[in-house]
Backbone as numpy.savetxt, mean C-alpha at the origin, in Angstrom:
# Nx Ny Nz CAx CAy CAz Cx Cy Cz
4.99 -25.06 8.97 3.77 -24.47 8.42 3.97 -24.11 6.95
3.02 -24.49 6.12 3.08 -24.10 4.71 2.70 -22.64 4.56
3.20 -22.01 3.53 2.93 -20.58 3.29 1.42 -20.37 3.18
0.70 -21.31 2.60 -0.76 -21.16 2.43 -1.49 -21.16 3.77
-0.82 -21.67 4.83 -1.44 -21.65 6.16 -1.05 -20.44 6.99
-0.26 -19.53 6.40 0.15 -18.33 7.13 -1.07 -17.54 7.57
-1.07 -17.02 8.78 -2.24 -16.26 9.27 -2.71 -15.16 8.32
-1.79 -14.46 7.68 -2.18 -13.37 6.79 -3.02 -13.90 5.62
-2.58 -15.02 5.02 -3.31 -15.58 3.89 -4.66 -16.14 4.33
-4.68 -16.76 5.49 -5.96 -17.29 5.98 -6.93 -16.19 6.35
-6.40 -15.06 6.85 -7.31 -13.94 7.16 -7.95 -13.35 5.87
-7.25 -13.50 4.74 -7.73 -12.99 3.47 -8.63 -13.99 2.72
-8.36 -15.26 2.87 -9.05 -16.25 2.06 -9.75 -17.33 2.86
-9.52 -17.39 4.19 -10.14 -18.39 5.05 -9.36 -19.70 5.08
-9.62 -20.58 6.08 -10.45 -20.25 7.25 -9.74 -19.26 8.19
-10.51 -18.60 9.02 -9.98 -17.58 9.93 -8.91 -18.18 10.84
-7.74 -17.52 10.97 -6.67 -18.08 11.81 -7.00 -17.93 13.31
-6.21 -18.59 14.12 -6.44 -18.54 15.58 -6.25 -17.14 16.16
-5.29 -16.42 15.64 -5.14 -15.03 16.06 -5.03 -14.16 14.83
-5.41 -12.91 14.98 -5.34 -12.00 13.85 -3.88 -11.73 13.47
-3.55 -11.80 12.21 -2.18 -11.42 11.80 -2.01 -9.92 11.90
-0.77 -9.48 12.03 -0.48 -8.04 12.17 0.76 -7.69 11.36
0.67 -6.60 10.66 1.84 -5.96 10.04 1.53 -4.47 10.03
2.49 -3.66 9.66 2.31 -2.19 9.71 2.72 -1.56 8.38
1.81 -0.75 7.83 2.22 0.01 6.67 3.38 0.95 7.06
4.37 1.01 6.21 5.65 1.71 6.43 6.42 1.12 7.62
6.26 -0.19 7.87 7.05 -0.80 8.91 8.51 -0.88 8.51
8.77 -0.99 7.21 10.13 -1.03 6.72 10.60 0.38 6.42
11.46 0.88 7.29 11.97 2.22 7.00 12.18 3.11 8.19
11.68 4.30 8.08 12.17 5.47 8.79 12.07 5.42 10.30
11.20 4.56 10.87 11.10 4.50 12.33 12.20 3.69 12.97
12.96 2.93 12.16 13.97 2.00 12.70 15.37 2.57 12.65
16.07 2.57 13.74 17.46 3.10 13.73 18.35 2.30 12.81
18.13 1.00 12.67 18.96 0.20 11.78 18.74 0.60 10.30
17.51 1.04 10.02 17.24 1.55 8.66 17.98 2.85 8.41
17.87 3.77 9.35 18.51 5.07 9.17 20.03 4.92 9.02
20.60 3.99 9.75 22.03 3.73 9.65 22.39 3.16 8.26
21.53 2.26 7.76 21.81 1.63 6.48 21.68 2.60 5.31
20.77 3.60 5.49 20.45 4.52 4.39 21.44 5.69 4.25
22.37 5.84 5.15 23.28 6.96 5.13 24.01 7.00 3.77
23.89 8.17 3.14 24.59 8.37 1.86 23.90 7.78 0.63
22.71 7.24 0.79 22.01 6.67 -0.35 20.66 7.34 -0.52
20.39 7.81 -1.73 19.10 8.46 -2.03 18.01 7.39 -2.04
16.80 7.84 -1.68 15.66 6.94 -1.51 15.44 6.02 -2.73
15.31 6.59 -3.91 14.99 5.77 -5.07 16.16 4.89 -5.44
17.37 5.29 -5.18 18.54 4.44 -5.39 18.51 3.26 -4.45
18.11 3.48 -3.20 18.00 2.39 -2.24 16.98 1.38 -2.71
15.86 1.85 -3.24 14.79 0.95 -3.70 15.24 0.08 -4.84
16.20 0.56 -5.63 16.61 -0.16 -6.82 17.97 -0.87 -6.64
18.42 -0.98 -5.40 19.63 -1.75 -5.07 19.18 -3.01 -4.38
19.18 -4.15 -5.06 18.49 -5.36 -4.54 18.89 -5.75 -3.09
20.20 -5.83 -2.82 20.56 -6.31 -1.46 20.13 -5.29 -0.41
20.18 -4.01 -0.72 19.76 -2.98 0.24 18.25 -3.00 0.45
17.50 -3.04 -0.63 16.04 -3.13 -0.52 15.61 -4.33 0.22
16.25 -5.46 -0.02 15.91 -6.69 0.65 16.18 -6.61 2.16
17.33 -6.08 2.50 17.68 -5.96 3.93 16.67 -5.05 4.65
16.31 -3.93 4.01 15.36 -3.02 4.66 13.99 -3.70 4.81
13.60 -4.49 3.83 12.33 -5.18 3.89 12.32 -6.16 5.06
13.44 -6.81 5.33 13.51 -7.84 6.36 13.68 -7.28 7.77
14.21 -6.09 7.91 14.49 -5.56 9.26 13.29 -5.58 10.21
12.11 -5.11 9.82 11.03 -5.12 10.80 10.50 -6.49 11.13
10.68 -7.44 10.19 10.25 -8.82 10.48 11.11 -9.40 11.61
12.41 -9.14 11.53 13.31 -9.63 12.58 13.06 -8.94 13.88
12.81 -7.61 13.84 12.67 -6.84 15.08 11.35 -7.06 15.75
10.23 -7.00 14.95 8.91 -6.98 15.55 8.21 -8.32 15.55
8.64 -9.28 14.71 7.90 -10.53 14.61 6.55 -10.41 13.97
6.44 -9.47 13.02 5.18 -9.29 12.30 4.84 -10.51 11.42
3.61 -10.59 11.01 3.15 -11.76 10.26 3.37 -11.64 8.75
3.95 -10.54 8.31 4.24 -10.36 6.91 5.30 -9.29 6.72
6.09 -9.44 5.68 6.99 -8.37 5.24 6.26 -7.61 4.14
6.52 -6.33 4.05 6.01 -5.57 2.92 7.23 -5.04 2.15
7.24 -5.25 0.86 8.37 -4.95 0.05 8.78 -3.47 0.17
10.04 -3.23 0.45 10.51 -1.86 0.57 10.73 -1.24 -0.82
9.91 -0.27 -1.12 10.02 0.40 -2.40 9.30 1.75 -2.25
8.91 2.35 -3.34 8.17 3.60 -3.33 7.17 3.54 -4.46
6.02 4.18 -4.31 5.01 4.07 -5.35 5.45 4.69 -6.67
6.47 5.56 -6.66 6.94 6.14 -7.93 8.01 5.33 -8.62
8.44 4.24 -8.00 9.50 3.41 -8.60 9.09 2.93 -10.00
7.88 2.40 -10.21 7.55 1.96 -11.59 7.59 3.12 -12.60
7.33 4.35 -12.15 7.45 5.47 -13.05 8.92 5.73 -13.39
9.77 5.61 -12.37 11.21 5.76 -12.62 11.66 4.66 -13.62
11.18 3.45 -13.41 11.56 2.35 -14.33 11.05 2.58 -15.74
9.96 3.37 -15.86 9.43 3.68 -17.17 10.16 4.85 -17.81
11.14 5.41 -17.11 11.93 6.51 -17.69 11.42 7.89 -17.30
10.45 7.98 -16.39 9.94 9.30 -15.98 10.95 9.95 -15.02
11.19 11.22 -15.20 12.17 11.97 -14.39 11.52 12.33 -13.07
11.83 11.59 -12.02 11.25 11.82 -10.70 12.32 11.60 -9.64
12.29 12.43 -8.61 13.16 12.29 -7.45 12.37 12.50 -6.20
12.87 11.92 -5.10 12.26 12.13 -3.80 13.04 13.21 -3.08
12.39 14.34 -2.85 13.02 15.43 -2.13 12.78 15.23 -0.63
13.86 15.14 0.17 13.70 14.97 1.62 12.76 16.04 2.19
11.83 15.62 2.99 10.90 16.54 3.62 9.75 16.98 2.76
9.78 16.63 1.47 8.69 16.98 0.59 8.02 15.77 -0.05
8.81 14.93 -0.71 8.24 13.77 -1.35 8.59 13.73 -2.81
7.83 12.96 -3.63 8.14 12.83 -5.06 7.93 14.14 -5.82
8.95 14.47 -6.61 8.87 15.70 -7.43 9.19 15.30 -8.87
8.34 15.76 -9.82 8.50 15.40 -11.21 8.98 16.60 -12.00
10.02 16.36 -12.81 10.60 17.47 -13.61 9.60 17.97 -14.67
8.74 17.06 -15.17 7.84 17.43 -16.27 6.43 16.99 -15.91
5.66 17.80 -15.22 4.29 17.46 -14.89 3.45 17.13 -16.14
2.41 16.33 -15.94 1.55 15.91 -17.04 0.21 16.67 -16.89
0.03 17.73 -17.71 -1.12 18.59 -17.52 -1.93 18.83 -18.78
-1.40 18.47 -19.95 -2.10 18.73 -21.21 -2.27 17.41 -21.95
-3.09 17.50 -22.99 -3.27 16.31 -23.86 -1.93 15.86 -24.47
-1.11 16.86 -24.82 0.20 16.53 -25.40 1.09 15.86 -24.36
0.99 16.30 -23.11 1.78 15.65 -22.06 1.34 14.20 -21.87
0.01 14.01 -21.95 -0.49 12.62 -21.83 -0.04 11.78 -23.00
-0.05 12.35 -24.19 0.47 11.62 -25.38 1.92 11.18 -25.13
2.69 12.10 -24.59 4.13 11.85 -24.40 4.34 10.69 -23.43
3.65 10.71 -22.32 3.97 9.70 -21.27 3.30 8.36 -21.62
2.13 8.37 -22.22 1.48 7.12 -22.53 2.07 6.43 -23.72
3.00 7.07 -24.40 3.72 6.39 -25.48 4.72 5.36 -24.96
4.99 5.41 -23.67 5.87 4.42 -23.03 5.09 3.13 -22.79
5.64 2.02 -23.22 5.00 0.71 -23.08 5.18 0.23 -21.63
4.07 0.03 -20.88 4.21 -0.46 -19.51 4.95 -1.77 -19.42
4.83 -2.59 -20.46 5.47 -3.90 -20.43 6.99 -3.79 -20.62
7.46 -2.58 -20.92 8.91 -2.39 -21.12 9.65 -2.13 -19.82
8.92 -2.04 -18.70 9.59 -1.76 -17.42 10.62 -2.87 -17.13
11.83 -2.45 -16.81 12.88 -3.41 -16.44 12.75 -3.70 -14.93
12.15 -4.81 -14.62 11.93 -5.18 -13.22 12.99 -6.07 -12.64
14.18 -6.15 -13.24 15.18 -7.11 -12.78 15.66 -6.82 -11.38
15.83 -5.52 -11.04 16.30 -5.17 -9.69 15.22 -5.50 -8.66
13.96 -5.28 -9.01 12.86 -5.58 -8.11 12.76 -7.08 -7.90
12.81 -7.85 -8.96 12.72 -9.29 -8.88 13.87 -9.88 -8.07
15.07 -9.33 -8.25 16.22 -9.83 -7.47 16.02 -9.57 -5.97
15.53 -8.39 -5.63 15.33 -8.07 -4.22 14.23 -8.98 -3.62
13.14 -9.17 -4.36 12.09 -10.05 -3.85 12.60 -11.46 -3.65
13.44 -11.93 -4.54 14.02 -13.27 -4.43 14.85 -13.42 -3.16
15.65 -12.40 -2.83 16.45 -12.42 -1.61 15.55 -12.49 -0.38
14.49 -11.67 -0.42 13.58 -11.58 0.72 12.85 -12.91 0.96
12.28 -13.43 -0.09 11.43 -14.64 0.10 12.28 -15.83 0.49
13.54 -15.85 0.08 14.42 -16.96 0.51 14.63 -16.96 2.02
14.72 -15.76 2.62 14.90 -15.69 4.06 13.59 -15.81 4.81
12.49 -15.33 4.22 11.21 -15.32 4.96 10.66 -16.72 5.17
10.89 -17.63 4.24 10.33 -18.99 4.42 8.82 -18.96 4.37
8.16 -19.30 5.47 6.70 -19.37 5.47 6.03 -18.09 5.92
6.80 -17.01 6.00 6.17 -15.70 6.27 5.92 -15.01 4.94
4.71 -14.55 4.70 4.39 -13.97 3.38 5.09 -12.61 3.15
5.32 -12.34 1.87 5.80 -11.04 1.43 4.64 -10.37 0.72
4.37 -9.12 1.08 3.36 -8.32 0.41 4.01 -7.46 -0.63
3.61 -7.60 -1.87 4.03 -6.68 -2.90 3.06 -5.52 -2.93
3.46 -4.39 -3.48 2.51 -3.26 -3.48 2.79 -2.37 -4.69
1.75 -1.56 -4.96 1.87 -0.52 -5.97 0.95 0.62 -5.62
1.27 1.80 -6.13 0.35 2.92 -6.00 -0.80 2.78 -6.97
-1.97 3.20 -6.53 -3.15 3.14 -7.39 -3.08 4.24 -8.45
-3.79 4.05 -9.56 -3.72 5.02 -10.65 -4.03 6.46 -10.25
-5.04 6.66 -9.35 -5.35 8.06 -9.00 -4.21 8.71 -8.25
-3.67 7.99 -7.27 -2.60 8.60 -6.45 -1.38 8.91 -7.31
-1.02 8.00 -8.21 0.08 8.26 -9.10 -0.24 9.43 -10.03
-1.44 9.46 -10.55 -1.82 10.59 -11.42 -1.82 11.91 -10.69
-2.25 11.90 -9.44 -2.26 13.12 -8.65 -0.84 13.70 -8.54
0.15 12.86 -8.26 1.51 13.31 -8.23 1.99 13.83 -9.60
1.68 13.08 -10.64 2.15 13.45 -11.97 1.54 14.79 -12.43
0.26 14.96 -12.20 -0.40 16.15 -12.70 0.01 17.37 -11.88
0.08 17.19 -10.56 0.50 18.29 -9.69 1.98 18.59 -9.85
2.77 17.61 -10.21 4.23 17.75 -10.25 4.90 17.46 -8.94
4.13 17.11 -7.95 4.66 16.79 -6.62 3.53 16.63 -5.64
3.80 16.58 -4.34 2.74 16.43 -3.31 1.79 17.61 -3.32
0.55 17.35 -2.96 -0.49 18.34 -2.90 -1.50 17.91 -1.85
-2.18 18.87 -1.22 -3.18 18.51 -0.23 -4.54 18.22 -0.83
-4.89 18.96 -1.89 -6.24 18.82 -2.41 -6.27 18.31 -3.84
-5.11 18.23 -4.52 -5.02 17.67 -5.86 -5.98 18.35 -6.83
-5.96 19.67 -6.78 -6.92 20.44 -7.56 -6.72 20.24 -9.07
-5.49 20.22 -9.52 -5.23 20.06 -10.96 -5.72 18.71 -11.47
-5.44 17.68 -10.67 -5.85 16.33 -11.08 -7.37 16.21 -11.11
-8.02 16.75 -10.12 -9.48 16.69 -10.11 -10.08 17.54 -11.21
-9.43 18.66 -11.53 -9.93 19.50 -12.62 -9.80 18.77 -13.96
-8.70 18.04 -14.16 -8.51 17.36 -15.43 -9.61 16.35 -15.69
-10.09 15.69 -14.64 -11.18 14.72 -14.81 -12.34 15.30 -15.57
-12.67 16.53 -15.23 -13.87 17.16 -15.77 -13.62 18.02 -17.01
-12.43 18.68 -17.01 -12.15 19.56 -18.15 -11.66 18.81 -19.37
-11.00 17.68 -19.16 -10.49 16.88 -20.29 -10.58 15.40 -19.90
-11.78 14.86 -19.81 -11.94 13.48 -19.34 -11.23 12.46 -20.23
-11.10 12.74 -21.54 -10.40 11.82 -22.42 -8.93 11.70 -22.02
-8.27 12.86 -21.78 -6.86 12.81 -21.37 -6.73 12.16 -19.98
-7.67 12.47 -19.08 -7.62 11.86 -17.74 -7.68 10.34 -17.87
-8.64 9.84 -18.62 -8.81 8.39 -18.68 -7.66 7.72 -19.43
-7.08 8.40 -20.41 -5.88 7.83 -21.04 -4.72 7.74 -20.05
-4.55 8.82 -19.29 -3.45 8.82 -18.27 -3.69 7.77 -17.19
-4.88 7.78 -16.63 -5.19 6.82 -15.55 -5.16 5.37 -16.06
-5.62 5.18 -17.31 -5.56 3.84 -17.89 -4.15 3.34 -18.07
-3.26 4.26 -18.51 -1.85 3.89 -18.62 -1.23 3.58 -17.26
-1.58 4.39 -16.27 -1.04 4.17 -14.93 -1.58 2.86 -14.35
-2.79 2.47 -14.69 -3.30 1.18 -14.23 -2.44 0.05 -14.76
-2.02 0.16 -16.01 -1.14 -0.88 -16.58 0.25 -0.84 -15.96
0.75 0.33 -15.64 2.05 0.45 -14.99 2.00 -0.16 -13.59
0.97 0.17 -12.83 0.80 -0.40 -11.48 0.67 -1.92 -11.55
-0.13 -2.38 -12.51 -0.32 -3.81 -12.65 0.98 -4.53 -12.96
1.76 -3.93 -13.87 3.04 -4.55 -14.24 3.97 -4.62 -13.03
3.98 -3.56 -12.20 4.81 -3.56 -11.01 4.39 -4.67 -10.05
3.09 -4.84 -9.87 2.58 -5.91 -9.03 2.95 -7.29 -9.59
2.83 -7.42 -10.90 3.15 -8.71 -11.53 4.61 -9.09 -11.36
5.49 -8.09 -11.44 6.91 -8.39 -11.25 7.18 -8.91 -9.84
6.55 -8.31 -8.85 6.71 -8.76 -7.47 6.08 -10.13 -7.27
4.88 -10.30 -7.82 4.21 -11.61 -7.71 5.03 -12.73 -8.32
5.50 -12.48 -9.53 6.24 -13.53 -10.24 7.56 -13.88 -9.53
8.10 -12.92 -8.77 9.35 -13.16 -8.07 9.13 -13.77 -6.70
7.86 -13.86 -6.24 7.64 -14.58 -5.00 6.68 -13.91 -4.01
6.23 -12.70 -4.25 5.24 -12.08 -3.34 3.95 -12.88 -3.36
3.41 -13.16 -2.20 2.21 -14.01 -2.11 0.92 -13.23 -1.82
1.05 -11.93 -1.62 -0.10 -11.03 -1.44 0.29 -9.71 -2.11
-0.69 -8.94 -2.60 -0.38 -7.61 -3.09 -1.36 -6.61 -2.48
-0.89 -5.39 -2.35 -1.75 -4.30 -1.85 -1.63 -3.09 -2.82
-2.79 -2.58 -3.15 -2.87 -1.37 -3.98 -3.18 -0.20 -3.07
-2.26 0.78 -3.05 -2.38 1.96 -2.16 -3.00 3.13 -2.95
-4.12 3.64 -2.48 -4.66 4.87 -3.04 -4.67 5.93 -1.97
-3.47 6.43 -1.66 -3.27 7.30 -0.54 -4.10 8.60 -0.60
-4.37 9.08 -1.79 -5.00 10.39 -1.92 -6.46 10.30 -2.38
-7.03 9.12 -2.41 -8.42 8.96 -2.90 -9.40 9.72 -2.02
-9.08 9.96 -0.79 -10.00 10.67 0.11 -10.28 12.10 -0.29
-9.55 12.63 -1.26 -9.85 13.99 -1.72 -10.98 14.01 -2.77
-11.47 12.84 -3.11 -12.49 12.74 -4.18 -13.89 12.65 -3.63
-14.86 13.11 -4.42 -16.24 12.84 -4.12 -16.58 11.40 -4.51
-17.64 10.87 -3.95 -18.04 9.54 -4.33 -18.30 9.39 -5.82
-18.96 10.40 -6.40 -19.29 10.35 -7.82 -18.00 10.34 -8.66
-17.05 11.17 -8.31 -15.79 11.21 -9.05 -15.01 9.93 -8.92
-15.01 9.36 -7.68 -14.32 8.10 -7.49 -14.90 7.02 -8.41
-16.21 6.92 -8.40 -16.84 5.87 -9.21 -16.63 6.07 -10.70
-16.70 7.30 -11.16 -16.62 7.56 -12.59 -15.20 7.57 -13.16
-14.27 8.11 -12.39 -12.95 8.40 -12.93 -11.80 7.60 -12.34
-12.06 6.84 -11.25 -10.96 6.20 -10.55 -11.15 4.68 -10.43
-12.31 4.28 -9.89 -12.52 2.86 -9.62 -12.30 1.95 -10.85
-12.76 2.36 -12.05 -12.53 1.46 -13.22 -11.05 1.22 -13.48
-10.20 2.20 -13.21 -8.77 2.02 -13.50 -8.13 1.21 -12.40
-8.53 1.41 -11.15 -7.98 0.56 -10.09 -8.40 -0.89 -10.28
-9.61 -1.08 -10.78 -10.09 -2.43 -11.09 -9.16 -3.12 -12.07
-8.75 -2.44 -13.10 -7.82 -2.98 -14.09 -6.48 -3.36 -13.44
-6.03 -2.53 -12.50 -4.72 -2.80 -11.85 -4.77 -4.07 -11.04
-5.91 -4.45 -10.47 -5.97 -5.59 -9.56 -6.67 -6.85 -10.12
-7.54 -6.68 -11.12 -8.34 -7.78 -11.56 -7.47 -8.97 -12.07
-7.76 -10.16 -11.53 -7.09 -11.36 -11.97 -5.61 -11.37 -11.69
-5.17 -10.72 -10.63 -3.75 -10.61 -10.32 -3.16 -11.96 -9.90
-4.01 -12.87 -9.44 -3.52 -14.24 -9.22 -3.08 -14.57 -7.79
-3.03 -13.55 -6.92 -2.72 -13.76 -5.50 -3.72 -12.92 -4.71
-3.91 -13.23 -3.43 -4.83 -12.44 -2.60 -4.41 -10.94 -2.63
-5.44 -10.08 -2.62 -5.17 -8.68 -2.77 -5.88 -7.83 -1.70
-5.26 -6.71 -1.36 -5.81 -5.75 -0.39 -5.85 -4.41 -1.11
-6.93 -3.68 -0.90 -7.07 -2.35 -1.48 -7.21 -1.35 -0.35
-6.39 -0.34 -0.32 -6.36 0.60 0.80 -6.35 2.04 0.30
-7.14 2.87 0.96 -7.11 4.27 0.70 -7.31 5.06 2.01
-6.88 6.29 2.01 -7.02 7.14 3.19 -8.24 8.05 2.96
-9.12 8.18 3.97 -10.28 9.04 3.86 -11.36 8.53 2.92
-11.42 7.21 2.74 -12.37 6.62 1.78 -13.67 6.16 2.43
-13.95 6.58 3.65 -15.17 6.15 4.32 -16.43 6.41 3.54
-16.55 7.57 2.87 -17.81 7.87 2.14 -18.08 6.90 1.00
-17.05 6.26 0.47 -17.29 5.28 -0.61 -16.55 3.97 -0.34
-16.58 3.57 0.93 -15.83 2.39 1.35 -16.27 1.16 0.58
-17.54 0.99 0.34 -18.04 -0.19 -0.38 -17.44 -0.27 -1.78
-17.20 0.88 -2.35 -16.63 0.91 -3.72 -15.17 0.42 -3.73
-14.51 0.47 -2.55 -13.10 0.04 -2.48 -12.98 -1.47 -2.66
-14.09 -2.16 -2.66 -14.06 -3.60 -2.96 -13.82 -3.83 -4.46
-14.00 -2.78 -5.25 -13.77 -2.87 -6.69 -14.59 -3.98 -7.34
-15.86 -4.01 -6.95 -16.76 -5.01 -7.55 -16.54 -6.39 -7.04
-15.82 -6.54 -5.93 -15.59 -7.85 -5.36 -14.28 -8.50 -5.67
-13.40 -7.80 -6.42 -12.14 -8.44 -6.76 -11.09 -8.33 -5.63
-11.26 -7.35 -4.71 -10.32 -7.21 -3.57 -10.70 -8.20 -2.51
-9.74 -9.00 -2.04 -10.00 -9.92 -0.95 -10.09 -9.22 0.39
-9.36 -8.11 0.52 -9.39 -7.34 1.76 -9.43 -5.85 1.46
-10.04 -5.09 2.34 -10.10 -3.63 2.21 -9.50 -3.00 3.45
-8.53 -2.10 3.25 -7.92 -1.38 4.34 -8.85 -0.23 4.76
-8.91 -0.03 6.07 -9.79 0.99 6.66 -8.93 1.94 7.48
-9.06 3.24 7.24 -8.24 4.14 8.06 -8.82 4.30 9.44
-8.25 5.17 10.26 -8.57 5.23 11.68 -9.92 5.90 11.98
-10.57 6.49 10.94 -11.76 7.27 11.19 -13.01 6.44 11.41
-13.06 5.23 10.91 -14.28 4.43 10.93 -14.06 3.16 11.72
-14.84 2.91 12.78 -14.69 1.66 13.53 -14.86 0.44 12.64
-14.08 -0.59 12.91 -14.07 -1.75 12.01 -15.40 -2.51 11.95
-16.15 -2.51 13.04 -17.44 -3.21 12.96 -18.38 -2.46 12.05
-18.30 -1.12 12.03 -19.12 -0.37 11.12 -18.62 -0.57 9.67
-17.32 -0.62 9.51 -16.76 -0.88 8.18 -17.21 -2.26 7.66
-17.17 -3.24 8.53 -17.59 -4.60 8.15 -19.06 -4.61 7.72
-19.89 -3.88 8.38 -21.29 -3.81 8.02 -21.50 -3.20 6.62
-20.65 -2.21 6.30 -20.73 -1.59 4.99 -20.19 -2.51 3.89
-19.08 -3.18 4.20 -18.40 -3.99 3.16 -19.09 -5.32 2.89
-19.74 -5.88 3.88 -20.44 -7.14 3.70 -19.63 -8.34 4.21
-20.23 -9.52 4.15 -19.66 -10.72 4.81 -18.60 -11.45 3.99
-18.36 -11.04 2.77 -17.46 -11.83 1.91 -16.17 -11.06 1.57
-15.75 -10.20 2.46 -14.47 -9.50 2.31 -13.86 -9.29 3.67
-12.53 -9.30 3.72 -11.83 -9.11 4.99 -11.49 -7.65 5.16
-11.17 -7.25 6.38 -10.80 -5.86 6.67 -9.36 -5.84 7.16
-8.75 -4.67 6.96 -7.39 -4.46 7.45 -7.37 -3.13 8.17
-6.77 -3.09 9.35 -6.65 -1.85 10.09 -6.90 -2.08 11.55
-7.24 -1.02 12.22 -7.17 0.37 11.83 -6.74 1.20 13.04
-5.60 0.76 13.65 -5.03 1.44 14.81 -4.68 2.88 14.41
-5.08 3.82 15.22 -4.80 5.24 14.95 -3.30 5.49 15.15
-2.60 5.90 14.09 -1.14 6.13 14.22 -0.80 7.15 15.27
-1.71 8.07 15.57 -1.41 9.11 16.58 -1.24 8.47 17.98
-1.93 7.34 18.19 -1.84 6.73 19.52 -0.58 5.91 19.73
0.28 5.79 18.72 1.54 5.11 18.91 2.44 5.90 19.89
2.16 7.19 20.05 2.96 7.99 20.97 2.24 8.17 22.32
1.11 7.48 22.50 0.37 7.57 23.76 1.00 6.59 24.81
0.70 6.79 26.10 1.18 5.81 27.09 0.65 4.42 26.75
1.43 3.41 27.11 1.04 2.06 26.73 -0.37 1.67 27.16
-0.84 1.95 28.37 -2.20 1.54 28.74 -3.26 2.11 27.79
-3.04 3.33 27.30 -3.99 3.93 26.36 -3.93 3.21 25.03
-2.72 2.97 24.54 -2.56 2.27 23.28 -3.07 0.82 23.38
-2.77 0.16 24.48 -3.25 -1.21 24.65 -4.76 -1.31 24.59
-5.43 -0.42 25.25 -6.91 -0.42 25.25 -7.44 -0.20 23.81
-6.79 0.66 23.12 -7.19 0.98 21.73 -6.98 -0.25 20.85
-5.83 -0.92 20.96 -5.56 -2.11 20.15 -6.58 -3.20 20.46
-6.88 -3.42 21.71 -7.85 -4.44 22.08 -9.24 -4.11 21.48
-9.58 -2.85 21.47 -10.87 -2.45 20.89 -10.89 -2.69 19.40
-9.77 -2.38 18.68 -9.66 -2.63 17.26 -9.82 -4.11 16.95
-9.13 -4.94 17.72 -9.20 -6.40 17.50 -10.61 -6.92 17.76
-11.25 -6.45 18.77 -12.62 -6.88 19.10 -13.58 -6.47 17.97
-13.49 -5.25 17.51 -14.38 -4.80 16.44 -14.10 -5.54 15.13
-12.85 -5.93 14.94 -12.49 -6.66 13.73 -13.10 -8.04 13.62
-13.58 -8.55 14.74 -14.24 -9.89 14.73 -15.53 -9.87 13.95
-16.06 -8.69 13.67 -17.32 -8.59 12.92 -17.12 -8.90 11.44
-15.88 -8.85 10.98 -15.61 -9.10 9.56 -15.28 -10.56 9.31
-15.31 -10.94 8.04 -14.93 -12.29 7.64 -13.56 -12.66 8.14
-12.62 -11.75 7.99 -11.25 -11.91 8.49 -10.72 -10.52 8.83
-9.70 -10.50 9.66 -9.16 -9.21 10.07 -7.63 -9.28 10.11
-7.00 -8.32 9.44 -5.55 -8.13 9.48 -5.33 -6.87 10.30
-4.66 -7.00 11.42 -4.40 -5.82 12.25 -3.30 -5.00 11.61
-3.55 -3.71 11.53 -2.60 -2.77 10.93 -2.92 -1.40 11.47
-2.18 -0.40 10.99 -2.51 0.97 11.32 -3.54 1.51 10.34
-4.16 2.61 10.67 -5.05 3.30 9.76 -4.33 4.06 8.68
-3.00 4.18 8.82 -2.14 4.73 7.76 -0.73 4.25 8.15
0.33 4.94 7.68 1.67 4.42 7.89 2.27 4.79 9.23
3.35 4.09 9.57 4.09 4.34 10.82 4.71 5.73 10.77
4.40 6.62 11.72 5.06 7.93 11.76 6.56 7.76 12.00
7.39 8.63 11.45 8.85 8.44 11.60 9.36 8.56 13.02
8.62 9.28 13.88 9.11 9.47 15.26 8.64 8.33 16.18
7.99 7.31 15.67 7.48 6.20 16.50 8.60 5.46 17.20
8.40 5.13 18.45 9.30 4.28 19.22 9.07 2.83 18.72
10.08 2.21 18.13 9.88 0.84 17.59 9.36 -0.15 18.61
9.71 0.07 19.90 9.26 -0.88 20.90 7.74 -0.88 21.02
7.10 0.22 20.69 5.64 0.24 20.74 5.06 -0.74 19.68
5.68 -0.78 18.55 5.21 -1.69 17.50 5.39 -3.13 17.90
6.56 -3.43 18.53 6.81 -4.80 19.01 5.78 -5.22 20.05
5.44 -4.32 20.93 4.47 -4.63 21.98 3.07 -4.88 21.38
2.73 -4.11 20.32 1.45 -4.34 19.67 1.41 -5.75 19.08
2.49 -6.18 18.41 2.51 -7.49 17.80 2.33 -8.54 18.91
3.08 -8.40 19.99 2.95 -9.38 21.07 1.56 -9.41 21.66
0.93 -8.24 21.81 -0.42 -8.17 22.34 -1.41 -8.86 21.38
-1.37 -8.52 20.12 -2.32 -9.09 19.17 -2.20 -10.60 19.10
-0.95 -11.09 19.16 -0.74 -12.54 19.14 -1.23 -13.24 20.41
-1.40 -12.46 21.49 -1.83 -13.09 22.74 -3.37 -13.05 22.92
-4.03 -12.26 22.10 -5.49 -12.11 22.28 -6.24 -13.28 21.65
């Protein structure tokens, strides 16, 4: 089978494959015992920037679950680390920035870094190792969307409501747009590095976009995400959590080939909102991964059936794999989807 005939690519660009392809956000990592064993003694961001280690972690779930795509093992803050930003992943908390970006002077400081100066050699090396083993299985490259990256930078770390970031949009829109515009270029550069090294699909993650109003998303976020994805040259997926109120805007004016849908909105309703010329991805409820198999099986079958309403459907979760997930549940989902 040629890579262009892979079910994931056909689900995004047509014609529709015989069975829906399936992969899982955060499939590479914390739910797998082989991952936890491999990561002993290595900090998260260091693992992401060690080519043979990142490649092995990327490949582990493909070997174990038989998914239809690998997703590159990295972190959305890696391009910021490559740009020289002081960031670390604190276990149990997440990305923490030594110098938050909260003033016009802070924005001046960080945007003085040229996004094209990112040294992507470690990323490219890892992607090369992965694609050599994958053969005709696609590799998905990814990046964080400008708003989600900005939310971390402005808050200085994880936040539930991203109050400082949302406040900056209105109190200093010039600084906000300069910061988000710079982050759009950083995200795009990170995607381009993965694409040029062999990734055949890309996904832009806007994990925190659900904290925004529709008006704020349209005015302050969508234009920058559009820059990150426009003309990227490979099929693209745009995903956000809690984006139901502005789901149609997640198409970014039609440049996204697929739109990820979280667990809150049934896929047939999502397809009606998005229209006939875009594919959907999702949207198994991650909470049900811990349910008895008959409950989970019924849910997966319902998701697949509702996904038939869209142009194409990539089966996935409505968010990432929880760390306590039994890996066997994921394998059973893949087998089930491939049998339907």
